N, C-alpha and C positions, 0 to 999 in steps of 0.2 A: 576413376570410375571403374567399378567392377561389373563385368557382364557374366550372367549365368542364364543360359537359354534366352528367353525373351525378357529377362529381368536385368535392369541396369541399376546398380546401387551407387548413389552419389552422396558424398559427405563433404562437410566443411568443418573446420576447426575454429571455434571461438577461443577466447583467452583461456577458459577453464573447462570447457566441455565440447564434445563433438555433437554435431547435428547430422542426422541421416535421412535422406529422402530416397525415392526410387522412381524408375520409369518402367512401366509394363507395356510391352509391345505385343498386341494381338494382330491377327490377320486383317482386321477391319479398323481397329482404333488403337490409339496410344493414350495411356493415362499417366499423368505425373502425380505422384503421391507426395504432397507437401512441396513447397517452393523455397524452403529454407529462409535465410535471413534477409537477402537483398538481391536485386537483379543480377549483379555480378556473379553470384553463386550459381546462377542457372545458365550461364553462357554455354557450357558443354552440352547441357540438355537442349538448349535452343538449336544448336547445330545439329544435334541428333534428330530433332523433330522438324527440320526444315521443310520436308516434303509433305507434312501432315500436321495441322494444328491439333495439339493434344487437348484432352480433357484434363482438368485439374481437380484434385480432391484434397480438401483440407482435413487432416485428422482432428484438428481443433484450431482455435484462433489465436494461439499464443504467437508472439512476435517472431520467434525463430522457426515458424512453420509456414508463414503466409507472406513474407516480405519480398519474395522474388517474382511474384506472379505477373507483374507489369511487363516483364520481358516478353511475354506472349501477346501483349496487346490488350486494350480495354474491353474487347468483346469476347474474351475467353470464357468458355463455359466452366464454371467453378462449382463443384458439388460439396455439400457439407450438411451436417445436422442443422435442423431448423433454428436451434438456439444459437448457432454460430453467427447468424446474421446480426442478431441483437448486439453482439460484442463489437461489431464494426461501428456501432453507433456510440460506443462507450469506451471500454478499456483498451481496445486495439489502437485507436488514434491517440489516446492519452499516453500509451506506452511509446508510440513512435515519437511524440513530442518530447518525451523524457530522454529517449535515446539521442535525438538530435541535439538536445541541450548538453548532454554529457559528452558527446563526441561530435563536435561541430564539423559539418561537411561530409562525414562518413556515411550518413543515411539520407543524403539529399535526393538520391535517385529512387528511393522507395516510394511507390504510388500504390496505395492500398486498393485492392480489387475485392469487392464484396462477393460472397457466394451468391449464385443466382439460380442454382438447382438444389432445392432443399428437400429433405426427407425427415421422417419422424423416427422410425424404428429400423427399417431395412430398405436398401435399394440395390438391385442387381444390375451390373453393367456387362453386356455381351461385347467383348473385345474382338471376337473372331477366334475361335479355338481356345480362348481363355475367358473365364468369368471372374469378375471382381465383385464380391459381395460386400456391401457396406453395412455395418451393424453398429447401432448405438451402444456405447459402453461408458456411461458416466462414472466419474470417480475422480480422476485427475482434474478434470473440469466438467461442467455440466454439458458441454457440447462435444465431448470426446467420442470418437468412433474408432473402430478397427476395420481392417479390410481382410478378406479371406479369399484366396485363390485356390479353389478345390482341386484343380488339375495338378497343382504343385504341393498341396498340403501346407501352404504358406500363409501365416498370419502376419499382416502388417499391423503392428501393435501400437503405433504412435507413442504417446507418453503414458499409456495405461500399464505398460510393462517396462521396468527399468531396474538395472542392477548397478551399484549395490542397493539403491533405494530410489523410488520415484518421488516426485514432488507432490506433497499432500496439501490440499487447500485448507483454508480456515473452516472449521466445523465440517469436516468431510463426512460423506456418506460411505463409510468403509464397508458396511454390510453389502450394499449394492455393488460396489466395486469388486469385492471379493467374490460375490456370487457370479458376476459376469465373467470374471477370469476363470473361475472354477468350471463353468460350462465349457469354456474353450479348452481348458486343460484336459477335459474328458472327451473332447470331440474326437471321434474315431479317425478322422482324416488328417488331424494336425500332425505335421512332421517337422516344421521349421518355423521359427519365430524371428521376426525382424523388427525390433523396436527402433524408435527414433534416436535414442541415446543409449550408451552402454553396450555391453556385449550382446550379440545375437547368438542364436543357436537352436537347440532342440527344445521340446516343451518344458524341460526342467527350468528354463528361464522364467516361464510363467509361474511354475511351482514356487520358485524362490521369491518372486515378487509377492505372491499370495502369503507366504510365510511371514514376510516383512510386515505386510498390512495387518495380518492377524495378530502379530506381536503388538502393534499399536492399539488395535481394537481391544485386546485383553489386558493392556497395561503391562506387557512383558516384552519390551522392545528387543528385537534381534540384535545381538552384539555386532558391531561394525568392525571391519578389518582394522588392524593397527595402523597400517600405512594408507589411510584413507585420503584421497585428494581433498583439498580445501573446499571445493565446491560441494562435494557430497557430505563432508563433515558438517558444513553449515546447513545443508538441506536436511540432514538427519535431526539436527537440533531444532530447526524450524518445524519439522514434522511432529516432533514430540510436543512442542509448544502448541501447535494447532490442535492436537488431540488432548490437550490438558494434562499431559504427563510431566512429572517432575524431572528436571534435568539435574543430574548428579555428576 
């Protein structure tokens, strides 16, 4: 776990990709941004939050972002976009059943905790000396959001930003996705970007993701690095197929 001021960055490594969440400590409240894949992932965070029950924020409802919430108990306040809740009635439990079938025993301790504080466009959280702004940014999924901490110039990008390429859904709304990211790229206070996967860094991480999405939108895919990990090689091919582009 990496600590920077009141920000604690927590990662876990799955077989072929890394998942990143974080903890924000304000003077009044603590927020956990995503709970990764299962309760064991969150053991260091639970120890850190022993004196104060944290608020949890889901960047979206994909399995690798919501699986560890039960470690904080069933009454945890969980914040998310309104459309996130519907996914807990549909694809989220279906995905968990599939994981349990493919890896018997490994996912037995996962107990899905639905979001219970919902918003549509924006929700601001006063943590005491820090503000976490939650903003909707659909594209990767319909329920995707980002978080912004103006005091740090920090964008918690979830899966809306990812290098070398994000995962694009079937029949994506690339125009809205690109538009949302472009607004953040030009935000005067943006200094640092922390995605859930891939490298973090300066606003150029957002610019490179925009360039990749624009390539798909205009039928001119950005060339991928020669030594591309298998996960991202397959993701790029899936993205092209989702956008109706010819794979050569």
